[in-house]
C-alpha positions in Angstrom: 68.2 94.6 109.4 68.8 90.8 111.0 66.3 89.5 113.0 66.2 88.7 117.2 67.1 84.8 117.4 66.7 82.9 121.0 70.7 82.8 122.2 70.8 79.4 121.5 71.9 76.7 123.7 74.0 72.9 123.0 71.5 70.1 125.1 73.7 67.3 126.3 71.5 65.0 128.3 70.1 66.5 130.6 72.3 69.8 131.1 72.2 72.6 128.8 75.5 74.7 127.8 75.6 78.2 126.2 77.0 79.3 122.7 79.0 81.1 124.1 80.7 79.4 127.0 81.1 76.4 123.4 82.9 79.4 121.4 84.8 80.3 124.1 86.4 76.8 125.1 86.7 76.4 120.7 88.2 79.2 120.5 90.7 78.5 123.4 91.7 75.4 121.8 92.2 76.1 118.1 94.4 79.9 119.8 96.6 77.5 121.5 96.6 74.8 118.7 97.6 77.7 116.3 100.1 79.5 118.6 102.1 76.1 119.5 102.4 75.6 115.6 103.5 79.4 114.9 106.2 78.8 117.6 107.7 75.8 116.2 107.8 77.0 112.7 109.4 80.0 114.0 112.2 78.6 116.6 111.0 79.4 120.4 110.8 76.7 122.9 108.3 74.6 122.8 108.6 73.9 126.8 108.4 77.9 127.1 105.7 78.5 125.0 103.7 76.1 126.7 103.7 77.3 130.2 103.0 81.4 128.6 100.0 80.3 126.6 99.4 78.3 130.7 99.5 81.8 132.5 98.0 83.9 129.5 94.8 82.0 129.9 94.7 82.2 133.3 95.7 85.4 134.4 93.4 86.8 131.4 90.5 84.3 133.0 91.2 85.8 136.1 91.7 89.2 135.6 88.4 89.9 133.2 86.3 89.3 136.1 87.8 90.4 138.8 88.6 93.7 137.0 85.5 93.8 134.8 83.5 93.8 138.5 85.8 96.0 140.2 85.8 98.4 137.7 81.8 98.3 136.0 80.0 96.9 139.3 81.9 97.9 142.4 79.0 98.1 144.4 77.7 94.8 143.7 81.7 93.3 144.8 80.8 95.8 148.1 77.8 94.1 148.4 78.9 90.5 147.6 82.7 90.1 147.9 82.3 86.0 146.8 81.0 87.1 143.1 85.6 87.7 142.4 85.1 84.4 142.9 82.5 82.9 140.7 84.8 84.0 137.5 82.1 82.3 134.8 79.2 84.9 135.7 81.3 87.9 134.6 83.7 88.4 132.0 85.4 91.9 130.6 88.3 91.6 127.5 90.5 94.5 128.6 90.5 93.0 132.4 91.4 89.9 130.6 94.1 91.7 128.5 95.6 93.5 131.8 96.0 90.0 133.6 97.0 87.9 130.9 100.4 90.5 130.3 100.5 90.5 134.6 100.5 86.9 134.5 103.3 86.6 131.5 105.4 89.2 132.0 105.4 87.4 135.8 106.0 84.3 134.4 108.6 86.2 132.1 111.1 86.9 135.1 110.8 84.1 136.6 111.9 81.7 134.4 113.9 84.1 133.1 112.5 84.0 129.8 114.2 85.1 126.6 113.4 86.4 123.5 110.7 87.4 125.1 109.0 89.3 122.4 109.1 87.0 120.2 106.9 84.9 122.5 104.5 87.4 122.8 104.9 88.5 118.7 103.6 84.4 118.1 100.4 84.9 121.3 99.2 88.2 119.3 99.4 86.3 115.4 97.7 83.7 117.3 94.6 85.5 119.5 92.5 86.7 116.9 91.6 83.1 116.2 90.7 82.9 119.7 89.2 86.6 120.0 86.7 85.7 116.9 85.3 83.1 118.3 84.8 84.6 122.3 83.3 87.6 120.4 81.0 85.5 118.2 79.9 84.0 121.4 78.9 87.3 122.7 76.9 88.3 119.4 75.1 85.5 120.0 74.6 85.6 123.8 73.8 89.5 122.8 76.4 90.4 125.7 76.9 93.9 124.2 73.7 95.8 123.4 74.2 99.2 121.4 72.1 102.6 120.3 69.3 102.0 118.1 70.9 102.4 113.9 69.5 102.0 111.1 72.4 100.0 110.3 72.4 96.8 107.8 74.3 95.1 110.5 71.7 96.4 113.0 69.6 93.8 115.1 66.0 93.7 116.3 66.0 92.4 120.0 63.0 91.0 122.0 62.1 94.2 123.0 61.7 94.9 119.4 64.1 97.7 119.0 66.7 97.8 116.0 70.5 98.5 118.4 73.7 97.6 116.9 75.5 94.3 118.2 78.4 95.6 119.1 79.9 91.3 119.2 78.9 90.7 116.2 80.5 94.1 115.0 83.7 93.0 116.8 83.8 89.7 115.8 83.6 90.6 112.1 86.8 93.2 113.3 88.8 90.4 114.3 87.9 87.8 111.1 90.0 90.8 109.3 92.7 90.4 111.8 92.7 86.6 111.7 92.8 86.9 108.3 95.4 89.8 107.6 97.3 87.8 109.6 97.2 84.7 107.9 98.4 86.8 105.2 101.3 88.5 106.9 102.7 85.9 108.5 103.5 84.2 105.0 107.0 86.5 105.4 109.5 87.5 108.2 108.4 90.2 110.3 110.5 93.0 113.0 109.7 91.4 116.3 107.2 93.1 118.0 104.9 93.5 114.6 101.7 91.1 115.3 101.5 92.8 118.5 101.7 96.0 118.1 99.4 96.2 115.2 96.9 94.6 116.5 97.2 97.1 119.5 97.3 99.8 117.1 94.6 98.9 115.2 92.6 97.9 117.7 92.4 100.9 120.2 90.5 103.1 117.6 88.1 100.8 116.6 87.3 99.7 120.3 87.6 103.4 121.3 84.8 104.1 119.0 82.9 101.3 119.6 81.9 102.0 123.1 80.5 105.2 122.2 77.9 103.4 120.7 77.2 101.6 124.0 74.2 101.6 127.1 74.5 101.4 130.1 77.7 100.9 130.5 79.5 102.6 133.7 81.1 105.7 133.0 84.1 107.7 134.2 84.6 111.5 133.1 82.1 110.9 130.0 84.2 107.8 128.3 84.2 104.2 129.8 87.1 102.4 131.6 87.2 100.4 128.1 87.8 104.0 126.2 90.4 104.5 128.9 92.5 101.7 128.0 92.3 101.9 124.1 94.9 105.0 124.8 97.0 103.0 126.7 96.9 99.9 124.3 97.3 102.7 121.2 100.2 103.9 123.0 101.7 100.9 123.3 101.4 98.8 119.9 102.3 102.1 118.6 105.6 101.8 120.3 106.3 98.6 119.7 105.4 99.2 115.9 108.0 101.8 115.3 110.8 101.5 117.5 114.1 101.1 116.3 114.3 96.9 115.7 115.0 95.7 112.6 115.5 91.9 113.5 113.5 89.4 112.6 111.3 86.1 112.9 111.5 83.9 110.6 107.8 83.3 109.0 
């Protein structure tokens, strides 16, 4: 069992920064650097990769906030529509995935980008690093409190109850992805391999994790994210098992 810890803050002069925000910022920066290096290694255009990363980041944060509010807190939005503009107040992973996908595909279409699946695969290769640090921030902030448990990674909360820290458990999952991708990335892989693998691995894991959530919005017994995992899993399977024989250099 893990002990309860006060959510840490970094004090800078008269201001304080939540560790969550710091870790998210570091994660984004490291993910960008890793993606740029991977793009160079596989022979992709650096300018296109930079713009792709820009739109992924912008679309991801906007989508993470807006869709999170619309799906999980629609009444709060109706009471205060201005919440949609305060992006720093709440973020949801599947909204981020949707926003990043829409922004990236829109950029690809407008810029007439070639080798699109290879740019997408570079994103998938680098993303688990950012994802790990972001979820580690969630773990420290206790953003995703789960049901009571006797699991050895259960954490005692301020109310004295030992519960799943779902942010921590997802961080450990993504740490595994980081290690796996670094090993698999040493050799050429079929186009779409990393995106397909990431999506297909995450879908069942997240579906199960959401069964442990408390106080989440549910529609016909399932959370919005659980519906999202079905889409993610199907797309991942299509990418991973499609009849594509070309490979990218690793």
